C-alpha positions in Angstrom: -20.9 32.3 5.3 -17.6 32.2 4.2 -17.4 28.0 4.6 -20.4 28.0 2.6 -18.8 29.6 -0.2 -15.7 27.5 -0.2 -18.1 24.3 0.1 -19.7 25.5 -3.3 -17.1 27.2 -5.1 -13.9 25.3 -4.1 -11.2 26.4 -1.5 -8.4 29.2 -1.6 -6.1 26.6 -3.3 -8.4 26.1 -6.2 -9.9 22.7 -5.6 -13.2 22.5 -7.2 -14.1 18.8 -7.4 -17.2 17.4 -9.2 -19.0 16.9 -5.6 -18.5 20.8 -4.9 -16.7 19.9 -1.4 -13.1 20.6 -1.3 -11.3 17.4 -0.2 -8.7 19.9 1.4 -11.2 21.1 4.1 -12.9 17.8 4.6 -10.1 14.9 4.0 -11.3 11.5 4.1 -9.7 8.8 6.2 -7.1 6.3 4.8 -5.9 3.5 6.6 -2.5 1.6 5.4 -3.2 -1.7 7.2 -1.2 -4.9 7.4 -1.3 -8.2 8.6 1.7 -9.4 10.7 3.2 -9.9 14.1 6.4 -8.1 13.6 7.1 -5.5 16.5 7.1 -2.2 15.5 10.6 -1.7 17.1 11.9 -4.3 14.3 10.2 -2.9 11.2 13.1 -0.5 9.9 10.7 0.9 7.7 8.1 1.8 10.1 9.4 5.5 10.6 9.5 6.2 6.9 5.8 5.0 6.6 4.6 7.2 9.6 6.5 10.1 7.9 4.8 9.9 4.5 1.4 9.3 5.8 1.8 12.5 8.0 2.6 14.5 5.0 -0.7 13.7 3.1 -2.3 16.0 5.7 -4.8 18.2 3.9 -5.9 15.8 1.4 -6.5 12.7 3.9 -5.9 12.0 7.3 -3.8 8.9 7.4 -3.2 6.1 10.0 -1.7 2.5 9.7 -3.2 -0.4 11.6 -1.5 -3.9 12.2 -3.7 -7.0 12.5 -2.5 -10.4 13.4 -4.8 -12.0 11.0 -6.8 -11.4 8.0 -9.8 -12.4 10.1 -9.2 -9.8 12.5 -8.8 -7.3 9.8 -12.3 -8.0 8.3 -13.9 -8.2 11.8 -12.5 -4.5 12.1 -13.8 -3.4 8.6 -17.3 -5.0 10.0 -17.0 -2.6 12.7 -16.2 0.7 10.6 -19.3 2.9 10.8 -20.0 5.9 8.7 -22.4 7.3 6.3 -20.6 5.6 3.1 -19.3 2.0 3.2 -15.3 1.6 3.7 -13.5 1.3 0.5 -11.2 -1.7 0.7 -8.5 -2.4 -1.7 -6.1 -5.2 -1.0 -2.7 -5.2 -2.1 -2.1 -8.5 -3.9 -0.3 -9.8 -7.1 -3.6 -10.6 -8.9 -4.6 -6.7 -8.5 -4.7 -3.9 -11.1 -1.5 -2.4 -11.6 -1.9 1.6 -12.1 0.6 4.5 -12.9 0.8 7.2 -10.2 -1.3 9.5 -12.1 -4.0 7.2 -12.6 -3.9 6.2 -8.7 -3.9 9.9 -8.1 -7.2 9.9 -10.2 -8.7 6.7 -8.3 -8.3 8.5 -4.9 -9.2 11.8 -6.2 -12.5 10.3 -7.6 -13.1 8.6 -4.4 -12.5 11.4 -2.3 -14.7 13.8 -4.5 -17.6 10.9 -4.5 -17.5 11.3 -0.7 -15.8 8.5 0.5 -15.0 8.6 4.0 -12.9 5.8 4.5 -10.4 4.0 2.3 -8.3 1.1 3.7 -5.1 -0.1 1.9 -4.2 -3.5 3.1 -1.0 -5.2 2.9 -1.8 -9.1 3.1 -0.4 -11.9 5.3 3.0 -13.8 4.3 0.7 -16.7 2.5 -1.5 -14.2 0.7 -5.0 -13.4 0.7 -7.6 -16.0 0.9 -10.2 -16.4 -1.8 -12.8 -15.2 0.3 -10.9 -11.9 1.3 -10.0 -11.2 -2.0 -14.0 -11.7 -3.1 -15.0 -9.1 -0.5 -12.3 -6.6 -1.6 -13.8 -6.7 -5.0 -17.1 -6.0 -3.7 -15.8 -2.8 -1.5 -13.1 -1.6 -4.0 -10.8 -4.0 -5.6 -7.4 -5.8 -5.7 -4.0 -3.5 -6.1 -0.8 -4.7 -7.6 2.5 -2.6 -6.9 3.9 -4.6 -10.0 4.8 -7.9 -10.9 7.9 -8.3 -8.6 7.5 -9.9 -5.2 8.2 -7.4 -2.3 8.7 -7.9 1.2 5.8 -6.8 3.2 7.4 -3.8 5.2 8.8 -2.9 1.9 5.4 -2.9 0.4 4.0 -0.8 3.1 6.6 1.9 2.4 6.1 1.7 -1.3 2.1 2.3 -0.8 2.9 5.0 1.7 5.1 6.8 -0.6 2.5 6.3 -3.4 -0.3 7.8 -1.2 2.0 10.8 -0.5 2.7 11.1 -4.3 -0.9 10.8 -5.1 -1.7 13.6 -2.5 0.9 15.9 -4.1 -0.6 15.1 -7.8 -3.9 16.2 -6.5 -3.0 19.2 -4.8 -0.5 20.2 -7.9 2.7 20.4 -5.6 5.8 20.1 -7.3 7.1 16.7 -5.4 5.6 14.7 -8.7 6.8 15.7 -12.0 5.6 12.9 -13.9 8.3 10.8 -14.3 
């Protein structure tokens, strides 16, 4: 009975999304994927990436996945099953740029609309193919972290931190103060 009440009216933290389902009680799955062959033991940012993703608990269940090729990533995406299609955002210099607040609003909207799985992917060293960009535009879009080029491990770290920041914005945590 209490769970049904929370589902309709919000949760103890005051979450009352448009869908009427508390994102804190039923978090969506978020995957931070990347293309590459670098062993995790050589990725100096991997521990930090995992730490930021762990902090997202309550808003999203986060994980990281590594793929050897763009083709392997899209084959994996094709095997994902759920009641909603996986939302895919490729990190790409041609993508849209958002403020942290706008990104949090976008992520919260996906959650409130009932998206079960959102994938953010850092591409191969030579960039995404036109086919990959077209598929991403159909399933979510392209996202740019800014006009500067970043090393891919660093882009993963920045994206992980922005995911955590979005979660704190959505829950009203003081980590993000708007500057």
